[in-house]
Backbone as a ProteinNet text record, in pm:
[ID]
protein_1_A
[PRIMARY]
MKLDESLREAIDEARAQQYTTRRATVAALEKRLYEPLPCLDHGFVRCIDYMGDDGAIVQAARVSYGKGTKAVRQDRGLLRYLLRHRHTSPFEMCEIKLHCKMPIFVARQWIRHRTASVNEYSARYSVMDREFYLPAPQDLAVQSKSNKQGRGEVLTAEEARAVLALLKRDAETCYASYETLMEDHHLARELARMNLPVNYYTQWYWKVDLHNLMHFLGLRLHPHAQYEIRVFAEAIASLVADWVPFTWEAFQDYKAGGAFFSQQDLRVIRRMLGGETVEQEDSGLSKREWRELTNKLDG
[TERTIARY]
-4041.8	-4025.9	-4108.5	-4084.8	-4235.8	-4227.5	-4300.3	-4319.7	-4353.8	-4288.8	-4331.5	-4484	-4621.5	-4719.9	-4734.7	-4638.2	-4663.5	-4576.3	-4470.3	-4420.7	-4563.1	-4594.4	-4691.1	-4787.2	-4877.8	-4926.8	-4872.4	-4829.8	-4735.8	-4715.9	-4690.3	-4657.2	-4832.1	-4924.1	-5080.2	-5107.6	-5056.3	-5095.9	-5091.2	-4973.4	-4853.3	-4856.1	-4890.2	-4983.1	-5078.2	-5165	-5320.5	-5329.5	-5235.5	-5211.4	-5257.1	-5246.1	-5252.5	-5239.4	-5132.4	-5056.9	-5087.2	-5143.6	-5164	-5017.6	-4939.3	-4794.6	-4758.7	-4686.7	-4647.5	-4490.6	-4444.3	-4308	-4333.7	-4206.5	-4221	-4249.6	-4274.7	-4287.6	-4282.1	-4253.2	-4253.9	-4453	-4437.2	-4567.3	-4511.9	-4428.3	-4333.3	-4303.5	-4230	-4186.1	-4305.6	-4397.2	-4509.9	-4560.5	-4601.3	-4681.4	-4605.8	-4426.3	-4412.5	-4318.4	-4358.4	-4358.6	-4348.2	-4309.5	-4311.7	-4295.4	-4325.2	-4322.9	-4166	-4201.2	-4039.7	-3996.8	-3916.2	-3869.3	-3707.8	-3794.8	-3753.3	-3600.6	-3491.4	-3385.6	-3294.4	-3248.2	-3228.4	-3310	-3286.9	-3376.5	-3501.1	-3452.8	-3536.4	-3529.8	-3425.1	-3388	-3470.6	-3498.9	-3538.9	-3498.7	-3581.8	-3542	-3676.2	-3719.1	-3824.7	-3775.3	-3834.2	-3823.8	-3932.1	-3838.4	-3957.3	-3984.7	-3893.9	-3901.5	-3757.3	-3813.9	-3733	-3745.6	-3674.6	-3655.4	-3546.6	-3658.6	-3596.7	-3640.4	-3625.2	-3609.7	-3559.9	-3520.6	-3474.8	-3438.2	-3571.4	-3593.1	-3542.1	-3512.8	-3429.1	-3243.3	-3252.2	-3083.1	-3026.4	-3177.5	-3166.5	-3115.8	-3240	-3236.6	-3130.9	-3080.5	-2979.6	-2843.8	-2805.5	-2724.1	-2765.5	-2895.3	-2894.4	-2853	-2865.9	-2881.9	-2729.8	-2689.9	-2510.1	-2509.2	-2615.4	-2627.6	-2753.6	-2877.6	-2995.1	-3105.9	-3237.4	-3290.8	-3292	-3226.3	-3227.4	-3347.7	-3381.5	-3463.9	-3524.3	-3643.6	-3716	-3782.7	-3760.5	-3733	-3681.7	-3786.6	-3735.2	-3624.6	-3598.1	-3552.9	-3366.8	-3385.1	-3281	-3204.4	-3327.3	-3299.9	-3272.3	-3258.8	-3222.8	-3042	-3046.3	-2917.4	-2809.6	-2880.6	-2845.1	-2786.2	-2863.4	-2771.4	-2696.6	-2764.4	-2668.3	-2494.7	-2496.3	-2404.9	-2293.4	-2382.1	-2336.6	-2280.5	-2338	-2307.4	-2166.6	-2136.7	-2047.9	-1884.8	-1918.7	-1831.4	-1837.9	-1840.8	-1880.9	-1845.9	-1988.7	-1989.9	-2069.8	-2064.6	-2121.7	-2295.7	-2212	-2256.2	-2398	-2492.1	-2631.1	-2714.5	-2642.8	-2736.3	-2693.6	-2628.7	-2645	-2768.3	-2831.4	-2955.3	-3082.4	-3114	-3193.5	-3129.8	-3182.4	-3227.9	-3327.1	-3274.2	-3347.8	-3300.4	-3429.2	-3444.2	-3469.9	-3404.5	-3410.4	-3450.8	-3526.3	-3527.7	-3482.4	-3437.9	-3263.3	-3304.4	-3291.4	-3328.8	-3219.7	-3043.9	-2986.9	-2863.1	-2834.8	-2730.1	-2605	-2562.4	-2483.4	-2338.6	-2333.3	-2192.1	-2209.1	-2254.8	-2349.5	-2326.9	-2389.3	-2419.9	-2278.5	-2189.2	-2057.9	-2002.5	-1980	-1965.3	-2038.1	-2178.8	-2216.9	-2118.4	-2142	-2161.2	-1963	-1906.5	-1775.3	-1816.6	-1915	-1946.4	-1974	-1901.7	-1943.3	-1966.9	-2072.8	-2167.9	-2343.7	-2399.6	-2488.8	-2472.1	-2641.6	-2692.7	-2757.7	-2701.5	-2762.5	-2818.7	-2924.2	-2957.1	-2955	-2898.4	-2937.9	-3001.9	-3071.8	-3078.1	-3034.9	-3074.7	-2968.6	-3018.7	-2889.8	-2958.1	-2856.3	-2826.2	-2821.7	-2994.2	-3033.4	-3202.7	-3278.4	-3269.2	-3367	-3301.1	-3363.8	-3324	-3354.1	-3243.4	-3237	-3317.7	-3359.2	-3434.9	-3401.2	-3448.6	-3424.5	-3374.5	-3310.5	-3345.8	-3159.5	-3120.9	-3035.7	-3026.1	-2901.2	-2924.3	-2834.6	-2916.8	-2849.1	-2862.9	-2757.9	-2769	-2796.5	-2894.1	-2902.5	-2781.4	-2789.6	-2681.3	-2611.2	-2754.1	-2614	-2500.5	-2540.4	-2419.5	-2316	-2279.1	-2214.8	-2059.1	-1965.2	-1883.3	-1751.7	-1627.1	-1526.7	-1408.5	-1312.6	-1236.5	-1182.8	-1169.5	-1134.8	-1023.9	-895.2	-737.9	-730	-799	-740.9	-735.5	-906.3	-925	-951.6	-867	-875.5	-964.1	-1050.1	-1145.6	-1278.2	-1282.4	-1391.1	-1438.2	-1536.5	-1569.3	-1538	-1503.8	-1452.4	-1572.4	-1550.2	-1671.9	-1756.4	-1866	-1964.6	-1983.1	-1994.8	-1950.2	-2054	-2048.1	-2130.3	-2224.8	-2340	-2471.8	-2455.1	-2396.7	-2361.9	-2287.7	-2167.6	-2049	-2176.5	-2303.7	-2304.7	-2445.9	-2469.1	-2565.8	-2465	-2367.4	-2319.1	-2284.6	-2207.2	-2218.3	-2319.8	-2424.3	-2587.6	-2560.7	-2586.1	-2654.6	-2555.7	-2380.9	-2307.4	-2308.5	-2359.7	-2398.7	-2513.9	-2679.1	-2796.3	-2762.1	-2651.6	-2647.2	-2578.3	-2490	-2411.1	-2509	-2552.2	-2664.4	-2767.5	-2821.5	-2900.2	-2849.8	-2725.1	-2679.9	-2667.7	-2614	-2539.8	-2656.1	-2798.1	-2902.6	-2929.1	-2936.9	-2972.8	-2911.1	-2767.3	-2718.8	-2722.9	-2756.3	-2764.1	-2914.3	-2971.6	-3099.5	-3045.7	-2960.4	-2980.2	-2887.9	-2778.5	-2708.3	-2831.3	-2945.9	-2961.2	-3107.5	-3155.5	-3285.6	-3205.9	-3082.5	-3057.8	-2906.6	-2910.8	-2757.2	-2806.8	-2877.1	-2951.1	-2820.2	-2782.2	-2656.9	-2690.6	-2628.9	-2655.1	-2665.3	-2756.1	-2854.2	-2677.8	-2593	-2538.5	-2406.4	-2390	-2333.5	-2306.3	-2432.1	-2491.9	-2500.2	-2498.1	-2506.7	-2367.4	-2254.2	-2138.6	-2094.4	-2231.4	-2208	-2312.5	-2375	-2450.2	-2365.4	-2350.5	-2249	-2318.9	-2219.2	-2269.6	-2305.4	-2411.1	-2542.4	-2638.2	-2719.6	-2781.1	-2818.7	-2938.3	-3035.9	-3003.5	-2953.8	-2979.7	-3089.8	-3097	-3181.6	-3131.8	-3127.3	-3113.7	-3182.2	-3188.9	-3268.9	-3142.5	-3154.4	-3043.7	-2997.8	-3049.1	-3053.6	-2882.3	-2937.4	-2822.7	-2829.1	-2734.1	-2761.7	-2781.8	-2810.9	-2794.4	-2684.3	-2600.4	-2464.5	-2401.6	-2395.9	-2320.6	-2386.5	-2503	-2598.8	-2564.4	-2502.5	-2466.2	-2324.7	-2262.4	-2100.8	-2118.5	-2229	-2203.9	-2302.8	-2381.6	-2475.1	-2326.5	-2275.4	-2166.7	-2065.3	-2004.8	-1938	-2052.8	-2139.8	-2189.7	-2310.8	-2326.8	-2398.7	-2284.7	-2174.1	-2035.5	-2035.4	-2020.5	-2068.6	-1914	-1827.3	-1718.9	-1753.5	-1826	-1950.1	-1957.1	-1953	-1975.5	-2155	-2173	-2348.3	-2457.9	-2459.1	-2540.8	-2521.4	-2422	-2486.7	-2551.7	-2489.6	-2537	-2614.7	-2730.6	-2911.2	-2971.5	-2888.4	-2948.6	-2960.2	-2821	-2763.5	-2899.6	-2917.9	-3068.5	-3171.8	-3217.6	-3343.3	-3348.3	-3204.4	-3211.8	-3231.2	-3150.5	-3125.7	-3258.1	-3362.9	-3483.5	-3588	-3564.8	-3593.5	-3555.7	-3408	-3348.6	-3381	-3438	-3477.1	-3609.7	-3683.1	-3837.9	-3794.6	-3673.7	-3724.3	-3653.3	-3572.3	-3482.6	-3459.4	-3544.1	-3531.1	-3398.9	-3387.6	-3297.4	-3205.5	-3176.1	-3056.1	-2996.9	-3055.4	-3081.3	-2983.3	-3075.5	-3035.1	-2869.1	-2812.3	-2715.5	-2605.7	-2632.5	-2544.8	-2508.3	-2621.9	-2615.2	-2550.3	-2516.1	-2414.6	-2316.5	-2227	-2176.8	-2054.1	-2156.4	-2069.3	-2137.4	-2259.8	-2217.7	-2220.1	-2215.5	-2179.4	-2082.4	-1993.2	-1908.2	-1742.3	-1620.2	-1491.5	-1391.5	-1279	-1241.9	-1118	-1055.6	-926.4	-783.5	-676.1	-583.3	-526.4	-401.9	-280.9	-216.4	-182.3	-106.4	-217.1	-278	-397.7	-431.7	-513.5	-509.1	-356.8	-294.1	-166.6	-166.4	-179.3	-186.8	-259.6	-380.1	-506.5	-478.4	-441.8	-373.7	-318.4	-228.3	-96	-164.6	-274.5	-326.1	-468	-500.6	-585.6	-495.9	-359	-269.3	-224.7	-295.6	-220.9	-91.2	-80.6	33.3	6.5	78.1	115.3	103.8	69.1	126.6	83.7	230.6	235.6	265.5	227.2	232	357.2	454.8	595.4	660.9	573.4	621.2	508.9	459.6	273.8	355.9	430.8	492.8	342.2	239.7	159.8	207.3	221.6	227.7	164.9	126	78.1	-21.9	-93.9	-230.1	-274.9	-252	-284.8	-290.4	-222.4	-286.9	-379.2	-381	-530.9	-663.6	-587.5	-748.9	-760.5	-676.6	-690.8	-755.8	-704.2	-781.6	-923.8	-960.5	-1074.2	-1141.5	-1187	-1215.8	-1234.3	-1074.9	-1161.7	-1209.2	-1245.4	-1267.8	-1443.2	-1457.7	-1634.9	-1612
7613.1	7489	7438.9	7418.5	7379.4	7200.9	7143.4	6942.3	6975.1	6854.9	6783	6751.6	6767.9	6731	6553.8	6452.3	6313.2	6322.1	6353.7	6351.4	6376.9	6504.7	6536	6427.5	6393.3	6294.6	6208.7	6129.2	6001	5999	6167	6184.8	6137.4	6242.6	6260.6	6088	6008.2	5866.8	5801.3	5840.4	5719.4	5774.8	5907.3	6024.3	5923.5	5853.2	5842.3	5707.4	5644.8	5458.3	5487.3	5316	5336.1	5230.4	5204	5051.9	5050.5	4849.5	4843	4742.5	4837.1	4703.9	4702.3	4561.3	4574.8	4593.3	4672.9	4746	4855.5	4922.1	5050.4	5191.4	5287.1	5385.2	5483.4	5602.1	5750.1	5861.7	5871.7	5935.4	6101.5	6225.4	6249.4	6278.8	6192	6140.9	6118.2	6006.5	5964.8	6027.4	6144.8	6329.9	6336.8	6339.5	6403.5	6310.1	6192.4	6097.3	6095.1	6150.2	6094.1	6282.2	6368.5	6550.5	6581.6	6633.6	6731	6794.8	6840.2	6974.2	7027.5	7172	7247.7	7289.2	7265.7	7264.3	7351.6	7493.6	7490.4	7564.3	7576.2	7681.6	7559.3	7415.4	7332.3	7203.7	7217.9	7073.3	7015.1	6923.5	6870.9	6748.2	6707.3	6588.7	6571.6	6388.2	6351.9	6247	6218.7	6114.3	5973.5	5860.9	5792.7	5605.1	5628.8	5492.6	5518.1	5447.3	5466.8	5258.9	5279.9	5155.3	5223.1	5103.6	5187.2	5326.8	5319.1	5483.2	5468.5	5578.7	5569.3	5404	5358.2	5239	5149.8	5120.5	4989.7	5004.4	5124.5	5155.4	5133.1	5104.4	5092.7	4965	4875.7	4765	4722.4	4758.6	4642.4	4672	4787.3	4831.4	4713.5	4670.5	4605.6	4459.2	4406	4256.3	4185.7	4297.7	4228.4	4179	4237.4	4219.6	4258.2	4167.3	4135.8	4278.6	4250.4	4375.3	4467.1	4456.2	4599.4	4673.1	4791.7	4904.1	4975.7	4981.3	5078.1	5226.5	5251.4	5341.7	5511.6	5595.4	5663.8	5742.7	5764.3	5873.5	5793.5	5620.9	5607.2	5543.9	5556.8	5540.7	5630.4	5722.9	5904.3	5871.3	5853.4	5860.3	5736.8	5665.3	5499.2	5564.8	5638.2	5654.7	5761.2	5844.1	5948.9	5961.9	5770.5	5773.8	5687	5633.8	5561.2	5622.9	5758.2	5905.8	5965.1	6000.5	6013.5	5912.2	5801.1	5719.1	5614.9	5708.9	5654.5	5479.5	5467.1	5320.3	5319	5301.7	5290.4	5263.8	5089.3	4980.1	5010.2	5032.8	5024.2	5123.2	5242.2	5315.6	5282.2	5144	5126.5	5022.4	5000.3	4918.2	5052.4	5100.7	5261	5315.5	5327.7	5335.7	5420.5	5511.7	5633.8	5655.3	5572.1	5599.5	5738.7	5824.4	5941.2	5995	6053.5	6120.3	6242.3	6216.8	6377.1	6424	6586.3	6628.3	6681.4	6771	6836.7	6816.4	6953.8	6971.6	6851.4	6869.4	6729.1	6748.2	6922.9	6921.9	6909.3	6868.8	6871	6733.2	6642.6	6492.8	6473.2	6478.5	6470.7	6444.6	6539.7	6622.1	6531.3	6528.6	6398.6	6245.6	6215.5	6065.5	6026.9	6108.5	6076.9	6058.3	6013.1	5951.9	5810.8	5684.3	5635.3	5500.7	5583.4	5478.3	5441.7	5418.5	5439.8	5344.2	5299.9	5302.7	5375.7	5363.2	5482.1	5476.5	5495	5472.1	5593.7	5626.6	5760.5	5800	5875.7	5858.6	5819.5	5765.9	5750.9	5848.5	5923.7	5978.3	5915.7	5744.5	5673.1	5626.3	5576.7	5622.2	5673.3	5780.5	5872.1	6034.3	6122.2	6232.9	6312.9	6458.1	6518.7	6610.7	6642.1	6743.4	6881.7	7024.6	7157.7	7188.5	7157	7235.9	7228.2	7333.7	7396.6	7482.3	7440	7607.8	7679.7	7798.6	7934.6	7995.9	8033.3	8052.9	8203.2	8249.3	8341.6	8445	8597.6	8691.1	8671.2	8713.8	8707	8562	8436	8329.3	8359.8	8512.2	8470.5	8558.1	8503	8557.7	8484.6	8553.8	8568.1	8456.4	8406.9	8321.3	8363.3	8282.9	8320.4	8340.7	8384.4	8437	8370.8	8279.1	8228	8101.4	8096.4	7919.6	7829.7	7776.6	7689	7693.5	7563.9	7580.7	7624.9	7719.3	7824.7	7941.5	8037.2	8165	8251	8414.1	8501.2	8634.7	8745.8	8831.1	8777.4	8869.4	8851.8	8945.8	8919.1	8974.9	9132	9244	9346.1	9312	9397.5	9370	9320.3	9444.5	9422.4	9322.3	9319.4	9164.5	9047.4	9072.9	8928.8	8880.6	9044.1	9015.7	8968	8950.2	8945.8	8791.9	8800.7	8637.1	8524.1	8562.2	8531.4	8481	8595.5	8629.2	8526.3	8504.3	8388.4	8270.9	8225.1	8100.1	8068.4	8156.1	8114.8	8042.4	8161.3	8170.2	8008.9	8018.7	7885.8	7763.1	7788.1	7641.5	7631.4	7737.3	7692.9	7689.1	7768.2	7642.6	7493.7	7492.8	7334.4	7260.2	7266	7202.1	7246.9	7349	7287.5	7216.4	7210.4	7127	7029.6	6992.9	6863.7	6791.2	6868.4	6826.2	6767.9	6879.7	6880.5	6746.9	6709.1	6566.5	6467.6	6445.6	6381.2	6394.4	6521.1	6479.7	6482.1	6622.1	6581.4	6454	6459.7	6368.6	6222.8	6223.4	6059.6	6052.1	6071.9	6065.7	5993.2	5853.9	5748.5	5872.7	5891.8	5956	5944.4	5830.9	5769.8	5937.8	5937	6031	6161.6	6239.3	6327.3	6422.5	6349.8	6370.7	6468.5	6407.1	6457.8	6672.1	6683.2	6868.3	6863.9	6830.9	6895.3	6958.9	7076.8	7135.9	7081.5	7103.9	6964.2	7121.3	7217.5	7288.4	7206.7	7104.3	7070.3	7009.6	6942.5	6827.6	6682.4	6641.2	6519.1	6463.2	6327.6	6241	6148.3	6053.8	5917.7	5938.2	5766.8	5735.5	5714.3	5760.9	5772.4	5659.1	5555.1	5474.1	5486.4	5544.8	5502.1	5478.4	5407.8	5414.6	5503.2	5518.8	5666.7	5670.1	5639.3	5586.2	5675.7	5623.3	5739.9	5818.3	5829.5	5972.3	6097.2	6106.2	6114.3	6180.7	6091.1	6140.2	6269.1	6185.3	6279.8	6475.6	6426.5	6562.6	6640.7	6524.7	6617.1	6720.8	6688	6763.7	6846.9	6811.6	6873.5	7006.7	7005.9	7078.8	7164.1	7205.9	7293.5	7401.7	7467.7	7657.4	7594.3	7555.6	7605	7442.5	7435.8	7344.7	7394.3	7370.8	7409.8	7478.5	7633.9	7644.6	7575.3	7490.4	7407.1	7311.1	7197.7	7057.8	7124.5	7225	7245.4	7264.4	7307.7	7349.1	7231.6	7083.5	6998.7	6939.4	6915.9	6825.6	6921.1	6999.1	7111.8	7012.1	7019.6	6951.8	6809.3	6735.8	6587.5	6602.7	6709.5	6673.7	6757.6	6765.2	6862.2	6716.4	6619	6450.6	6391.3	6411.7	6348.8	6344.1	6497.7	6560.9	6496.7	6466.6	6390.8	6228.3	6177.3	6057.8	5945.7	6050	5970.7	6124.3	6182.7	6284.6	6329.1	6160.8	6150	6139.2	6101.6	6055	6181.1	6255	6435.8	6540.6	6497.4	6575.3	6564.9	6371.9	6394.6	6385.8	6407.1	6431.1	6617.1	6678.3	6829.1	6868.8	6750.7	6832	6762.2	6647.4	6576.5	6596.7	6607.5	6648	6722.7	6772.3	6937.7	7018.2	7007.7	7118.1	7071.5	6987.9	6921.9	7008.8	6975.1	6957.4	6792.5	6814.1	6702.3	6785.6	6737.5	6748.6	6648.8	6691	6595.7	6546.2	6441.6	6489.2	6549.9	6632.7	6762	6824.3	6925.6	6984.1	6949.7	6825.1	6800.7	6810.2	6808.9	6896.6	7015.1	7047.5	7229.5	7288.1	7169	7201.8	7184.1	7074.9	7030	7143.6	7194.2	7273.2	7423.8	7501.2	7594.3	7592	7413	7421.3	7474.6	7371.4	7424.4	7531.7	7645.6	7786.3	7802.7	7743	7748.8	7865.8	8016.4	8044.2	8013.6	7976.7	7872.2	7983.2	7962.9	8075.7	7912.8	7962.4	7912.1	7838.6	7924.7	7899.7	7780.3	7782.1	7682.1	7524.5	7556	7436.1	7264.4	7311.8	7194.8	7198.9	7304.9	7293.4	7411.7	7319.9	7442.9	7532.2	7648.9	7781	7753.5	7663.2	7584.3	7534.5	7461.1	7364.3	7423.9	7547.3	7644.6	7755.9	7792.3	7884.1	7771	7658.4	7542.4	7530.9	7550.4	7464.4	7657.7	7789.7	7857.7	7865.8	7831.8	7881.9	7772.4	7677.3	7578.3	7644.5	7677.6	7724.8	7844.3	7905.6	8059.7	8017.3	7929.9	7899.6	7934.1
14365.4	14287.6	14158.9	14035	14007.6	13996.2	14021.4	14043.9	13906.7	13857.9	13663.4	13726.8	13636	13693.5	13673.4	13648.6	13700.4	13784	13828.5	14026.7	14104.5	14022	14152.4	14181.7	14070.2	14065.6	14129.1	14126.6	14168.7	14330.6	14394.7	14538.8	14627.1	14520.5	14599.6	14575.6	14493.2	14544.2	14609	14589	14743.6	14891.6	14891.4	15043.3	15046	14921.8	14922.9	15007.6	14989.6	15018.9	15194.3	15189.2	15424.5	15396	15491.4	15509.7	15607.7	15724.2	15822.3	15845.3	15977.2	15992.3	16105.7	16180.4	16277.6	16342.6	16251.4	16242.9	16308.4	16318.5	16477.7	16325.1	16392	16275.8	16351.5	16238.1	16375.4	16299.6	16395.9	16312.1	16273.5	16342.8	16273.9	16103.4	16113.7	15966.7	15883.2	15949.3	15808.6	15765.3	15827.4	15797.6	15668.2	15690.9	15565.3	15449.7	15456.9	15326.3	15210.4	15105	14993.3	14929	15041.8	14994.4	14960	14890.2	14816.3	14902.8	15008.7	15015.8	14941.5	14871.4	14788	14812.1	14743.2	14750.2	14602.9	14592.2	14510.8	14442	14287	14215.5	14138	14143.5	14098.2	14162.5	14276.4	14331.3	14440.8	14526.5	14622.6	14678.1	14803.8	14877.6	14941.9	14896.8	14921.2	15041.8	15104.5	15198.6	15124.5	15087.8	15015	15101.4	15173.9	15303	15406.6	15482.1	15592.5	15662.7	15818.4	15838.2	16000.9	16102	16221	16334.7	16412.4	16509.3	16603.4	16706.7	16800.2	16856.2	16912.8	16979.6	16919	16825.2	16687.5	16742	16784.5	16796.6	16966.1	17008.7	17149	17205.4	17087.5	17095.1	17025.6	16935.6	16896.4	16944.6	17079	17152.2	17263.3	17333.4	17465.2	17432	17295.3	17252.7	17330.1	17365.4	17443.3	17535	17623	17756.3	17812.9	17756.2	17765.9	17771.5	17805.1	17753.9	17867.3	17996.4	18029.1	18055.4	18048.5	18077.8	17902.9	17977.6	17859.7	17869.7	18035	18033.7	17922.1	17878.1	17849.3	17824	17968.5	18021.5	18004.2	18034	18005.6	17808.2	17835.8	17675.4	17559.7	17601.8	17589.6	17600.4	17741.8	17818.8	17762.8	17712.5	17641.3	17490.8	17420.6	17319.2	17293.6	17380.3	17391.1	17473.1	17505.7	17525.3	17434.3	17368.4	17214.2	17160.9	17133.8	16998.1	17087.1	17193.2	17276.3	17280	17337.7	17284.5	17188.8	17049.1	16962.7	16892	16954.9	16923.5	16868	16680.6	16605.3	16511	16568.3	16483.5	16506.2	16610	16631.5	16578.1	16524.5	16447.2	16297	16295.6	16167.7	16117.8	16243.2	16205.5	16149.2	16134.4	16079.4	15942.8	15860.5	15690.5	15686.4	15560.5	15522.3	15364.1	15284.9	15135.1	15110.1	15040.9	14976.7	14819.8	14762.6	14603.2	14583	14532.8	14554.9	14399.4	14401.4	14265.7	14285.4	14202	14203	14097.5	14130.8	13950.1	13973.9	13861.1	13829.4	13924.2	13946.2	14009.7	14172.2	14155.6	14383.2	14342.8	14292.7	14272.1	14277.6	14193.2	14218.8	14323.1	14367.5	14552.8	14674	14610.3	14673.6	14704.6	14582.6	14544.5	14620.2	14644.6	14749	14867.7	14905.2	15041.7	14970.8	15000.4	14952.6	14985.4	15094.5	15192.4	15180.6	15093.7	15032.8	14866.3	14884.8	14751	14693.3	14607.4	14493.6	14375.2	14304.6	14155.2	14080.2	14015.9	13947.7	13832.7	13761.2	13673.8	13519.7	13454.4	13321.7	13211.7	13187.9	13030	12924.8	12924.1	12835	12827.1	12884.7	12829.9	12835.9	12871	12920.8	12839.4	12766.7	12752.5	12902.7	12927.9	13045	13017.4	13112	13112.4	13131.3	13099.1	13022.4	13157.8	13283.7	13388	13469	13470.6	13499.9	13573.6	13698.5	13819.5	13806.8	13823.6	13833.2	13967.8	14016.7	14201	14175.5	14311.1	14291.7	14341.7	14314.6	14298.8	14414.2	14548.4	14698	14648.8	14593.6	14611.2	14557.5	14475.8	14359.2	14390	14427.6	14513.5	14456.4	14435.8	14426.3	14439.4	14410.9	14516.6	14586.7	14725.5	14829.1	14818	14922.1	14882.2	15008.7	15080.1	15262.1	15248.9	15142.2	15122.6	14989.2	14965.8	14830.9	14755	14860.2	14773.6	14823.2	14814.5	14909	14826.8	14865.5	14767.4	14971.5	14852.3	14925.3	14964.4	14876.1	14901.1	14774.3	14759.7	14709.1	14568.9	14458.9	14344.4	14350.5	14264.6	14242.7	14215.5	14172	14130.9	13956.8	13934.3	13790.5	13754.6	13770	13829.1	13750.6	13946.4	13965	13782.7	13728.2	13655.9	13509.1	13455.5	13404.9	13359.4	13508.4	13537.9	13522.4	13579	13518.7	13410.4	13358.7	13193	13097.1	13158	13068.9	13100.2	13268.3	13305.1	13183.4	13202.3	13106.9	12997.4	12917.6	12778.5	12774.1	12821.6	12775.8	12810.2	12931.9	12959.9	12840.6	12831.7	12732	12567.2	12488.2	12413.3	12400	12559.5	12536.8	12513	12575.9	12559	12431.2	12341.5	12171.7	12139.4	12152	12098.6	12126.6	12229.9	12300.8	12247	12181.9	12046.6	11954.4	11922.8	11751.5	11727.3	11807.8	11831.9	11799	11921.4	11906.5	11785.3	11755.2	11692.2	11487.2	11445.9	11326.2	11300.1	11414.5	11377.3	11440.9	11445	11516.2	11637.8	11714.6	11760.7	11899.4	11998.2	12046.5	12211.5	12278.3	12401.2	12519.1	12471.8	12562.6	12526.9	12391.9	12360.3	12341	12288.1	12338.2	12448.6	12548.2	12690.8	12692.9	12669.8	12659.6	12685.6	12596.8	12612.6	12684.1	12797.8	12905.2	12982	13041.6	13158.9	13286	13428.8	13536.2	13581.8	13525.3	13638.6	13554.4	13488.2	13467.4	13557.2	13619.1	13698.9	13659.4	13766.8	13790.4	13870.2	13902.2	14010.7	14062.9	14184.4	14231.8	14355.6	14387	14517.1	14643.5	14690.3	14768.9	14900.3	14924.5	15091.3	15143	15284.1	15369.1	15517.8	15565	15725.8	15821.2	15967.2	15980.1	16082.4	16043.2	16082.9	16051.1	15874.4	15750.3	15746.2	15739.5	15738.9	15780.4	15956.5	16032.4	16014.7	15914.9	15921.7	15766.9	15711.4	15608.8	15609.5	15697.4	15789.3	15889.1	15986.2	15997.6	15894.7	15745	15708.8	15630	15571.9	15471.1	15548.5	15655.9	15701.5	15771.6	15782.8	15855.4	15727.3	15825.5	15781	15646.3	15649.8	15555.1	15366.2	15482.8	15334	15240.5	15077.8	14957.8	15011.7	14959.7	14999	14863.3	14766.9	14697.7	14782.4	14851.5	14870.6	15035.7	15100.4	15229.4	15239.4	15107.3	15123.6	15110.1	15069.2	15056.6	15225.6	15227.5	15384.2	15519.9	15478.8	15603.9	15627.9	15426.2	15402.4	15463.7	15464.8	15523.2	15656	15757.8	15821.7	15886.9	15843.1	15867.5	15950.3	15781.2	15875.7	15915.3	15927.9	16065.7	16220.8	16215.3	16331.9	16424.5	16253	16288	16354	16274.1	16231.5	16397	16440.6	16563.2	16616.1	16694.8	16765.7	16910.7	16967	17057.7	17044.1	16918.5	16815.1	16747.7	16713.1	16677.6	16772.1	16917	16992.3	17006.8	16991.7	17095.8	17014.5	16876.9	16707.7	16751.8	16754.5	16788.5	16885.7	16981.7	17115.1	17115.5	17064.5	17023.3	16908.9	16806.2	16697.5	16561.3	16589.4	16485.8	16579.5	16757.9	16847.4	16939.1	16873.4	16991.7	16876.8	16954.2	16882.9	16899	16806.6	16825.3	16866.4	17020.5	16994.3	17022.5	16949	16916	17110.6	17015.1	17196.6	17235.2	17097.5	17172.8	17245.8	17138.7	17158.6	17356.7	17362.3	17496.4	17606.9	17558.5	17636.1	17609.7	17627	17575.2	17653.9	17702.7	17734.8	17913.8	17929.2	18003.9	18079.6	18025.8	18046	18105.7	18031.8	18018.2	18192.5	18187.1	18345.7	18466	18429.3	18563	18565.8	18524.3	18514.5	18415.9	18359.3	18286.4	18160.6	18151.7	18013.1	17887.1	17807.5	17700.6	17536.1	17487.3	17368.9	17196.5	17125.2	17033.5	16909.6	17010.3	17002.9	17092.6	17256.4	17279.5	17382.1	17151.5	17270.5	17169	17097.4	17010.6	16941.3	16870.6	16766.6	16672	16557.4	16432.6	16421.3	16336.3	16320	16310.4	16238.4	16121.8	16288.9	16344.9	16484.3	16586	16601.3	16723.6	16659.1	16525.9	16531.2	16527.4	16501.6	16491.3	16630.1	16726.3	16848.9	16951.7	16874.2	16954.7	16941.6	16775.9	16704.7	16817.7	16866.1	16928.7	17059.3	17107.2	17224.5	17240	17123.8	17134	17111.7	17080.6	17048.1	16880.5
[MASK]
+++++++++++++++++++++++++++++++++++++++++++++++++++++++++++++++++++++++++++++++++++++++++++++++++++++++++++++++++++++++++++++++++++++++++++++++++++++++++++++++++++++++++++++++++++++++++++++++++++++++++++++++++++++++++++++++++++++++++++++++++++++++++++++++++++++++++++++++++++++++++++++++++++++++++++

């Protein structure tokens, strides 16, 4: 990933600044402030600012019943209790602000998480950069036959070369037309942008509280999430792990590594624990529900 020179200068200038503060800071995240984490071919995620830490969550939870204890072991236990029992409001006391650069089609998928403050690069005001996403050959695959929104087998090397050539040709042609519309025909930028495909890169600042960020990560880190957005989720996850390590540990145990069971699922499990052999036909579950339950139990 090659950074724009002006951005590199801005990052170096920001990292050179020193501030004295009375608020809680996290040393591990302070070391990573402003530095971009590469994502895909031209994208990145970088932490611009944050508020709160594991202690802020504990403090918010204890306000309802007094000071309690400040022992680290018990703080960790309380955080795990809160997440395990879905007491989510204390996690909203922490916020993080990220600068993200991603393909437009990833941004449109990302923005479906309507629980953040977002300010996106304006193609009405500025000219879009000539940067577009081209997948690596191993990430090109046919449509899955079993998953309507997923990928199946990877393309052969020959097919991948043809697809990449087509994608590159179209992206370059569209950008050339974009420039022609503005320069030769003096078309307004807000209109000329309509000709750019969604593999072109956009940028935004994204500020979100920890509760809603964990919901985002729970969905976008999942193996079934689209690869291109999962790359960004993994970069963000590495920042969260440094920012709130106790919360991240609990998230891994209870959310990312846990499983949800319906009332019907629990009835079947109780029957199994009682020594009964249960088949799908007499479980009360549909074939799909039965398959999902057995997949959870098999790990």
